[in-house]
N, CA, C and O atoms as a GROMACS GRO file, in nm:
protein
  380
    1UNK      N    1  10.083  15.067   0.258
    1UNK     CA    2  10.034  15.023   0.388
    1UNK      C    3  10.113  15.096   0.497
    1UNK      O    4  10.236  15.098   0.495
    2UNK      N    5  10.042  15.156   0.594
    2UNK     CA    6  10.112  15.231   0.698
    2UNK      C    7  10.196  15.140   0.787
    2UNK      O    8  10.161  15.025   0.812
    3UNK      N    9  10.305  15.195   0.834
    3UNK     CA   10  10.393  15.120   0.923
    3UNK      C   11  10.327  15.103   1.059
    3UNK      O   12  10.270  15.198   1.113
    4UNK      N   13  10.333  14.983   1.114
    4UNK     CA   14  10.273  14.957   1.245
    4UNK      C   15  10.355  15.020   1.356
    4UNK      O   16  10.478  15.024   1.349
    5UNK      N   17  10.287  15.068   1.455
    5UNK     CA   18  10.356  15.122   1.572
    5UNK      C   19  10.424  15.009   1.647
    5UNK      O   20  10.374  14.897   1.651
    6UNK      N   21  10.536  15.040   1.706
    6UNK     CA   22  10.609  14.940   1.781
    6UNK      C   23  10.552  14.922   1.921
    6UNK      O   24  10.562  14.815   1.980
    7UNK      N   25  10.491  15.028   1.974
    7UNK     CA   26  10.433  15.023   2.107
    7UNK      C   27  10.287  15.062   2.099
    7UNK      O   28  10.248  15.143   2.016
    8UNK      N   29  10.208  15.004   2.183
    8UNK     CA   30  10.069  15.044   2.193
    8UNK      C   31  10.061  15.176   2.269
    8UNK      O   32  10.144  15.205   2.355
    9UNK      N   33   9.959  15.257   2.236
    9UNK     CA   34   9.946  15.386   2.304
    9UNK      C   35   9.924  15.366   2.453
    9UNK      O   36   9.969  15.449   2.533
   10UNK      N   37   9.857  15.259   2.491
   10UNK     CA   38   9.831  15.237   2.633
   10UNK      C   39   9.961  15.209   2.710
   10UNK      O   40   9.975  15.250   2.825
   11UNK      N   41  10.054  15.141   2.646
   11UNK     CA   42  10.184  15.119   2.711
   11UNK      C   43  10.256  15.252   2.728
   11UNK      O   44  10.322  15.275   2.830
   12UNK      N   45  10.245  15.337   2.629
   12UNK     CA   46  10.306  15.470   2.636
   12UNK      C   47  10.244  15.552   2.749
   12UNK      O   48  10.316  15.618   2.824
   13UNK      N   49  10.111  15.549   2.760
   13UNK     CA   50  10.042  15.623   2.866
   13UNK      C   51  10.082  15.570   3.003
   13UNK      O   52  10.111  15.647   3.095
   14UNK      N   53  10.085  15.439   3.016
   14UNK     CA   54  10.122  15.380   3.144
   14UNK      C   55  10.265  15.417   3.182
   14UNK      O   56  10.294  15.444   3.298
   15UNK      N   57  10.354  15.418   3.085
   15UNK     CA   58  10.494  15.446   3.113
   15UNK      C   59  10.522  15.595   3.133
   15UNK      O   60  10.608  15.631   3.214
   16UNK      N   61  10.452  15.681   3.061
   16UNK     CA   62  10.486  15.824   3.059
   16UNK      C   63  10.371  15.916   3.096
   16UNK      O   64  10.366  16.030   3.051
   17UNK      N   65  10.280  15.868   3.176
   17UNK     CA   66  10.165  15.948   3.214
   17UNK      C   67  10.206  16.073   3.291
   17UNK      O   68  10.297  16.069   3.373
   18UNK      N   69  10.138  16.182   3.263
   18UNK     CA   70  10.161  16.304   3.339
   18UNK      C   71  10.103  16.294   3.480
   18UNK      O   72  10.142  16.368   3.570
   19UNK      N   73  10.010  16.202   3.498
   19UNK     CA   74   9.942  16.192   3.626
   19UNK      C   75  10.029  16.128   3.734
   19UNK      O   76  10.032  16.174   3.848
   20UNK      N   77  10.099  16.022   3.699
   20UNK     CA   78  10.174  15.948   3.799
   20UNK      C   79  10.308  15.899   3.746
   20UNK      O   80  10.321  15.868   3.627
   21UNK      N   81  10.406  15.894   3.833
   21UNK     CA   82  10.531  15.826   3.803
   21UNK      C   83  10.521  15.691   3.872
   21UNK      O   84  10.538  15.681   3.993
   22UNK      N   85  10.494  15.588   3.793
   22UNK     CA   86  10.472  15.456   3.850
   22UNK      C   87  10.602  15.383   3.877
   22UNK      O   88  10.702  15.402   3.808
   23UNK      N   89  10.598  15.301   3.980
   23UNK     CA   90  10.709  15.211   4.009
   23UNK      C   91  10.720  15.114   3.891
   23UNK      O   92  10.618  15.069   3.840
   24UNK      N   93  10.840  15.081   3.847
   24UNK     CA   94  10.854  14.986   3.735
   24UNK      C   95  10.785  14.853   3.766
   24UNK      O   96  10.797  14.801   3.877
   25UNK      N   97  10.716  14.800   3.670
   25UNK     CA   98  10.649  14.670   3.678
   25UNK      C   99  10.546  14.659   3.790
   25UNK      O  100  10.525  14.551   3.845
   26UNK      N  101  10.483  14.770   3.824
   26UNK     CA  102  10.385  14.769   3.932
   26UNK      C  103  10.271  14.671   3.905
   26UNK      O  104  10.221  14.607   3.997
   27UNK      N  105  10.231  14.660   3.780
   27UNK     CA  106  10.116  14.574   3.749
   27UNK      C  107  10.152  14.427   3.739
   27UNK      O  108  10.064  14.343   3.717
   28UNK      N  109  10.278  14.394   3.756
   28UNK     CA  110  10.319  14.254   3.754
   28UNK      C  111  10.345  14.200   3.895
   28UNK      O  112  10.383  14.085   3.911
   29UNK      N  113  10.325  14.284   3.996
   29UNK     CA  114  10.342  14.238   4.135
   29UNK      C  115  10.248  14.122   4.163
   29UNK      O  116  10.143  14.110   4.100
   30UNK      N  117  10.286  14.038   4.257
   30UNK     CA  118  10.212  13.914   4.278
   30UNK      C  119  10.083  13.931   4.359
   30UNK      O  120   9.991  13.850   4.343
   31UNK      N  121  10.074  14.032   4.443
   31UNK     CA  122   9.953  14.044   4.525
   31UNK      C  123   9.880  14.175   4.500
   31UNK      O  124   9.940  14.276   4.464
   32UNK      N  125   9.750  14.170   4.520
   32UNK     CA  126   9.666  14.289   4.504
   32UNK      C  127   9.708  14.398   4.603
   32UNK      O  128   9.707  14.516   4.568
   33UNK      N  129   9.744  14.359   4.724
   33UNK     CA  130   9.784  14.456   4.825
   33UNK      C  131   9.912  14.530   4.784
   33UNK      O  132   9.922  14.650   4.805
   34UNK      N  133  10.008  14.458   4.726
   34UNK     CA  134  10.132  14.522   4.681
   34UNK      C  135  10.106  14.622   4.568
   34UNK      O  136  10.164  14.731   4.567
   35UNK      N  137  10.019  14.584   4.475
   35UNK     CA  138   9.984  14.673   4.364
   35UNK      C  139   9.917  14.799   4.417
   35UNK      O  140   9.954  14.911   4.380
   36UNK      N  141   9.819  14.781   4.504
   36UNK     CA  142   9.745  14.895   4.560
   36UNK      C  143   9.838  14.987   4.640
   36UNK      O  144   9.829  15.109   4.627
   37UNK      N  145   9.924  14.930   4.720
   37UNK     CA  146  10.016  15.009   4.801
   37UNK      C  147  10.110  15.092   4.712
   37UNK      O  148  10.134  15.209   4.740
   38UNK      N  149  10.160  15.032   4.607
   38UNK     CA  150  10.249  15.102   4.515
   38UNK      C  151  10.176  15.214   4.442
   38UNK      O  152  10.230  15.324   4.428
   39UNK      N  153  10.054  15.188   4.396
   39UNK     CA  154   9.976  15.291   4.328
   39UNK      C  155   9.944  15.407   4.422
   39UNK      O  156   9.950  15.524   4.382
   40UNK      N  157   9.910  15.375   4.545
   40UNK     CA  158   9.881  15.479   4.643
   40UNK      C  159  10.004  15.567   4.667
   40UNK      O  160   9.995  15.689   4.669
   41UNK      N  161  10.116  15.503   4.685
   41UNK     CA  162  10.240  15.578   4.707
   41UNK      C  163  10.272  15.668   4.588
   41UNK      O  164  10.307  15.784   4.605
   42UNK      N  165  10.259  15.613   4.466
   42UNK     CA  166  10.287  15.692   4.346
   42UNK      C  167  10.193  15.810   4.333
   42UNK      O  168  10.235  15.920   4.298
   43UNK      N  169  10.066  15.788   4.362
   43UNK     CA  170   9.966  15.894   4.348
   43UNK      C  171   9.989  16.005   4.451
   43UNK      O  172   9.977  16.123   4.418
   44UNK      N  173  10.020  15.966   4.573
   44UNK     CA  174  10.042  16.067   4.677
   44UNK      C  175  10.173  16.144   4.656
   44UNK      O  176  10.184  16.260   4.694
   45UNK      N  177  10.272  16.080   4.596
   45UNK     CA  178  10.401  16.145   4.574
   45UNK      C  179  10.400  16.236   4.451
   45UNK      O  180  10.486  16.324   4.439
   46UNK      N  181  10.304  16.218   4.362
   46UNK     CA  182  10.301  16.295   4.238
   46UNK      C  183  10.259  16.439   4.263
   46UNK      O  184  10.162  16.465   4.335
   47UNK      N  185  10.331  16.532   4.203
   47UNK     CA  186  10.291  16.672   4.212
   47UNK      C  187  10.234  16.719   4.077
   47UNK      O  188  10.207  16.838   4.059
   48UNK      N  189  10.216  16.626   3.985
   48UNK     CA  190  10.164  16.662   3.853
   48UNK      C  191  10.020  16.616   3.829
   48UNK      O  192   9.962  16.649   3.726
   49UNK      N  193   9.964  16.542   3.921
   49UNK     CA  194   9.829  16.492   3.898
   49UNK      C  195   9.728  16.605   3.904
   49UNK      O  196   9.747  16.704   3.974
   50UNK      N  197   9.619  16.587   3.828
   50UNK     CA  198   9.518  16.692   3.819
   50UNK      C  199   9.396  16.666   3.906
   50UNK      O  200   9.315  16.756   3.927
   51UNK      N  201   9.382  16.545   3.956
   51UNK     CA  202   9.269  16.513   4.044
   51UNK      C  203   9.324  16.454   4.174
   51UNK      O  204   9.445  16.457   4.199
   52UNK      N  205   9.234  16.402   4.256
   52UNK     CA  206   9.278  16.347   4.385
   52UNK      C  207   9.370  16.227   4.365
   52UNK      O  208   9.372  16.165   4.259
   53UNK      N  209   9.446  16.197   4.468
   53UNK     CA  210   9.537  16.083   4.462
   53UNK      C  211   9.459  15.954   4.437
   53UNK      O  212   9.502  15.870   4.358
   54UNK      N  213   9.345  15.940   4.503
   54UNK     CA  214   9.264  15.820   4.484
   54UNK      C  215   9.219  15.806   4.340
   54UNK      O  216   9.234  15.699   4.280
   55UNK      N  217   9.165  15.913   4.282
   55UNK     CA  218   9.117  15.906   4.144
   55UNK      C  219   9.230  15.878   4.046
   55UNK      O  220   9.211  15.802   3.951
   56UNK      N  221   9.345  15.937   4.068
   56UNK     CA  222   9.459  15.913   3.979
   56UNK      C  223   9.504  15.767   3.985
   56UNK      O  224   9.528  15.705   3.882
   57UNK      N  225   9.516  15.714   4.105
   57UNK     CA  226   9.559  15.575   4.121
   57UNK      C  227   9.457  15.479   4.062
   57UNK      O  228   9.494  15.385   3.992
   58UNK      N  229   9.329  15.501   4.091
   58UNK     CA  230   9.224  15.413   4.040
   58UNK      C  231   9.215  15.422   3.888
   58UNK      O  232   9.194  15.321   3.820
   59UNK      N  233   9.231  15.542   3.834
   59UNK     CA  234   9.226  15.559   3.689
   59UNK      C  235   9.338  15.484   3.620
   59UNK      O  236   9.317  15.422   3.515
   60UNK      N  237   9.457  15.489   3.676
   60UNK     CA  238   9.570  15.419   3.615
   60UNK      C  239   9.549  15.268   3.620
   60UNK      O  240   9.581  15.198   3.524
   61UNK      N  241   9.497  15.218   3.730
   61UNK     CA  242   9.470  15.075   3.743
   61UNK      C  243   9.362  15.032   3.644
   61UNK      O  244   9.376  14.930   3.577
   62UNK      N  245   9.255  15.109   3.635
   62UNK     CA  246   9.146  15.078   3.543
   62UNK      C  247   9.194  15.084   3.399
   62UNK      O  248   9.158  14.998   3.318
   63UNK      N  249   9.274  15.184   3.365
   63UNK     CA  250   9.329  15.194   3.230
   63UNK      C  251   9.408  15.068   3.196
   63UNK      O  252   9.392  15.011   3.088
   64UNK      N  253   9.492  15.025   3.288
   64UNK     CA  254   9.573  14.906   3.262
   64UNK      C  255   9.485  14.783   3.242
   64UNK      O  256   9.507  14.707   3.148
   65UNK      N  257   9.386  14.764   3.327
   65UNK     CA  258   9.298  14.648   3.316
   65UNK      C  259   9.223  14.651   3.182
   65UNK      O  260   9.216  14.551   3.112
   66UNK      N  261   9.169  14.767   3.148
   66UNK     CA  262   9.091  14.778   3.024
   66UNK      C  263   9.177  14.760   2.900
   66UNK      O  264   9.134  14.698   2.803
   67UNK      N  265   9.296  14.812   2.902
   67UNK     CA  266   9.383  14.804   2.784
   67UNK      C  267   9.447  14.666   2.771
   67UNK      O  268   9.465  14.618   2.659
   68UNK      N  269   9.480  14.601   2.882
   68UNK     CA  270   9.540  14.468   2.874
   68UNK      C  271   9.434  14.367   2.832
   68UNK      O  272   9.463  14.269   2.763
   69UNK      N  273   9.311  14.391   2.875
   69UNK     CA  274   9.193  14.316   2.833
   69UNK      C  275   9.210  14.167   2.817
   69UNK      O  276   9.240  14.096   2.913
   70UNK      N  277   9.189  14.121   2.696
   70UNK     CA  278   9.187  13.976   2.671
   70UNK      C  279   9.324  13.910   2.686
   70UNK      O  280   9.333  13.788   2.686
   71UNK      N  281   9.429  13.988   2.697
   71UNK     CA  282   9.562  13.930   2.715
   71UNK      C  283   9.590  13.891   2.860
   71UNK      O  284   9.692  13.828   2.889
   72UNK      N  285   9.501  13.928   2.951
   72UNK     CA  286   9.518  13.891   3.092
   72UNK      C  287   9.462  13.753   3.117
   72UNK      O  288   9.355  13.718   3.066
   73UNK      N  289   9.532  13.675   3.194
   73UNK     CA  290   9.478  13.546   3.235
   73UNK      C  291   9.367  13.573   3.336
   73UNK      O  292   9.366  13.678   3.399
   74UNK      N  293   9.273  13.481   3.351
   74UNK     CA  294   9.167  13.501   3.451
   74UNK      C  295   9.222  13.525   3.591
   74UNK      O  296   9.168  13.607   3.666
   75UNK      N  297   9.328  13.455   3.626
   75UNK     CA  298   9.387  13.473   3.759
   75UNK      C  299   9.449  13.614   3.774
   75UNK      O  300   9.435  13.676   3.879
   76UNK      N  301   9.516  13.663   3.669
   76UNK     CA  302   9.577  13.796   3.674
   76UNK      C  303   9.470  13.904   3.683
   76UNK      O  304   9.484  13.999   3.759
   77UNK      N  305   9.363  13.887   3.604
   77UNK     CA  306   9.253  13.984   3.608
   77UNK      C  307   9.190  13.986   3.747
   77UNK      O  308   9.154  14.093   3.797
   78UNK      N  309   9.176  13.871   3.808
   78UNK     CA  310   9.121  13.862   3.943
   78UNK      C  311   9.210  13.938   4.043
   78UNK      O  312   9.159  14.009   4.129
   79UNK      N  313   9.341  13.922   4.030
   79UNK     CA  314   9.434  13.994   4.118
   79UNK      C  315   9.422  14.144   4.099
   79UNK      O  316   9.419  14.219   4.196
   80UNK      N  317   9.416  14.188   3.973
   80UNK     CA  318   9.406  14.332   3.945
   80UNK      C  319   9.272  14.389   3.991
   80UNK      O  320   9.267  14.501   4.042
   81UNK      N  321   9.165  14.312   3.974
   81UNK     CA  322   9.034  14.358   4.025
   81UNK      C  323   9.036  14.366   4.178
   81UNK      O  324   8.977  14.458   4.236
   82UNK      N  325   9.103  14.272   4.241
   82UNK     CA  326   9.114  14.275   4.387
   82UNK      C  327   9.196  14.397   4.432
   82UNK      O  328   9.172  14.452   4.539
   83UNK      N  329   9.290  14.440   4.349
   83UNK     CA  330   9.371  14.558   4.381
   83UNK      C  331   9.283  14.683   4.387
   83UNK      O  332   9.313  14.776   4.462
   84UNK      N  333   9.175  14.685   4.309
   84UNK     CA  334   9.082  14.799   4.317
   84UNK      C  335   9.021  14.807   4.456
   84UNK      O  336   9.011  14.915   4.514
   85UNK      N  337   8.979  14.693   4.508
   85UNK     CA  338   8.922  14.690   4.642
   85UNK      C  339   9.023  14.730   4.748
   85UNK      O  340   8.991  14.804   4.841
   86UNK      N  341   9.146  14.680   4.733
   86UNK     CA  342   9.252  14.716   4.828
   86UNK      C  343   9.283  14.866   4.822
   86UNK      O  344   9.309  14.929   4.924
   87UNK      N  345   9.280  14.921   4.702
   87UNK     CA  346   9.305  15.064   4.685
   87UNK      C  347   9.197  15.146   4.755
   87UNK      O  348   9.226  15.245   4.821
   88UNK      N  349   9.071  15.104   4.740
   88UNK     CA  350   8.961  15.170   4.809
   88UNK      C  351   8.982  15.165   4.960
   88UNK      O  352   8.962  15.264   5.030
   89UNK      N  353   9.024  15.049   5.008
   89UNK     CA  354   9.049  15.033   5.153
   89UNK      C  355   9.161  15.127   5.200
   89UNK      O  356   9.147  15.193   5.303
   90UNK      N  357   9.270  15.131   5.125
   90UNK     CA  358   9.383  15.216   5.164
   90UNK      C  359   9.347  15.364   5.170
   90UNK      O  360   9.402  15.438   5.251
   91UNK      N  361   9.255  15.406   5.083
   91UNK     CA  362   9.214  15.546   5.081
   91UNK      C  363   9.089  15.570   5.166
   91UNK      O  364   9.036  15.682   5.169
   92UNK      N  365   9.042  15.466   5.236
   92UNK     CA  366   8.925  15.483   5.323
   92UNK      C  367   8.797  15.511   5.245
   92UNK      O  368   8.713  15.588   5.290
   93UNK      N  369   8.782  15.450   5.130
   93UNK     CA  370   8.668  15.476   5.042
   93UNK      C  371   8.560  15.369   5.052
   93UNK      O  372   8.472  15.365   4.966
   94UNK      N  373   8.565  15.285   5.150
   94UNK     CA  374   8.461  15.182   5.169
   94UNK      C  375   8.359  15.233   5.270
   94UNK      O  376   8.394  15.306   5.363
   95UNK      N  377   8.234  15.196   5.251
   95UNK     CA  378   8.127  15.240   5.339
   95UNK      C  379   8.116  15.164   5.460
   95UNK      O  380   8.029  15.191   5.543
   0.00000   0.00000   0.00000
């Protein structure tokens, strides 16, 4: 029987992504605005990202939400989904 990995690949991607250097524990912040602000700062400061700052930040947030999936409480998922809207606002992506 193969040995189980100690870390999930998604945790590895989140921690060591080439796209962004994230602030530690960014996804555990209490408000959607704080999460969005931190992701925006990380995306704009990165010189290794391959797409726009907005796409990099949104991709990292979406990856985290999708990978955490059923382990998120409904309230936490609501906060993270709200962070998507705040991120759009910060980048001026609302119509």
